C-alpha positions, 0 to 999 in steps of 0.5 A: 500500500505504501509503495502504491501511494509513493507511485501516486505521488511520483506521478503527480510530481511528474505531471506538475513538472511537465505542465510547468515546462509547457506553461513556461514555454508557452508564449506569454502574450495570451491576447495574441490568440484567436481561432485560426483558419486553416490558411493561417495554420498552414502559413504558420507551419504549426498545428497546436494540439492539446491532449490528456496526460495519461499513458494512452494519450501523452506520457513522460516516462524516464526521458522519453515521451509516449502515448497513442495520441502523441504518436498519432499526432507525430504521424499527422505532422509528418503527413501534413508537413506541419510542426506539431505543438503539443500541450498536456491538459488533464482538465477537459473543460480547460482544453475546450476553453483553449480550443474556443479561444484559439490557443489550440487547434485540436483536442487530441484525446479520446472523446466519446462522440455523443449527441450532447457533445456534438452540439458543442464540438466537431469530431474527426472520423472515429479513431477507436471504439471504447466504453466506460467501466467501473474500476473497483478493488478485488477483495481478498478472501470472503466478504464484499462482492464485486459489483456486477449489476448496475442496480447495485450502484444505487447509493454509491459514490463514483469518482470521475474526471471533472467535466468528463462526458462520463457524467452524462452517462452516470446521470442517465444510468441513475434514471434507468435504475430509478435511484441515486448515484452520487458523482464526485468530480475530481478537478485536479486529477486525471483518470490514471490518478483516480485509478491509482487512488482506487488501487491504494484504497483512498477511494472505492470506485472510479469510472473511466475508459476501458482502455486506460483501466485495462492498461493500468490493471496490468500494473495493479492486479488488485483492480477489477474493470469488468463492469460496464457503465456504458455501451461501446462508443466511437471516440474521436478528436475534436475541433471547433464547430466551424473548422470545416477545412481543417476537419476535412484535412484531419479526416483525410490524414487520419484515414490515410494513416489508418491504412498504414502498417505502422498505425496498426502496430501503434494501435495494437500496442496500446489497445 
């Protein structure tokens, strides 16, 4: 347990360092930002991308960067001829604000394409299929059983990342079962930290994408992520609603890359 908490503290420290470096490197005059047209992006030669800070999106391990979204962004940079500027941001709401303000051109994180969020953002072609799952601890010996029936979530408190689309699904689920499910939105931590908090026993339940939960459970075998909270959904990257030219270009680049063997290898290595 002590070792797990040490891992959590190390992770948070690394996140603070990475975000601090990105903020320090970011241009200081924020008043110069504005939503850019595709022509302006081409003329600048730089595509600004904001992504999540998780092993699946963008992750600092030792002295190297990794992550599915990070690697895919690099492939898009090669295909488009644009330099890729990547900023990690755990908070989805801040990522959307930055997109609308023009600090970023694209949100490169796995967002479920729901009717609610499509009213606010435009989405690329599907990048993967995923679903939300309940993360809980396997109990040693006899005692409390794992939750397998969604009806048993009545009265439970589920931790989620702040402003995550997961909130909408849990609210709908509460209506479906005819009972209250309490939601605690964590504004500071991302999905990986919440999963680690379940592993250490600091919290009882978290809800996150199945892909990251499965990856984390390899390092923390005491975790169970086999109870679905949502149906399988398409997940994509997001742009501003009116960025039709950039959206068409992104769809072309992504579709072409998805036909390549290196993309298949990349996808299989993370999913």
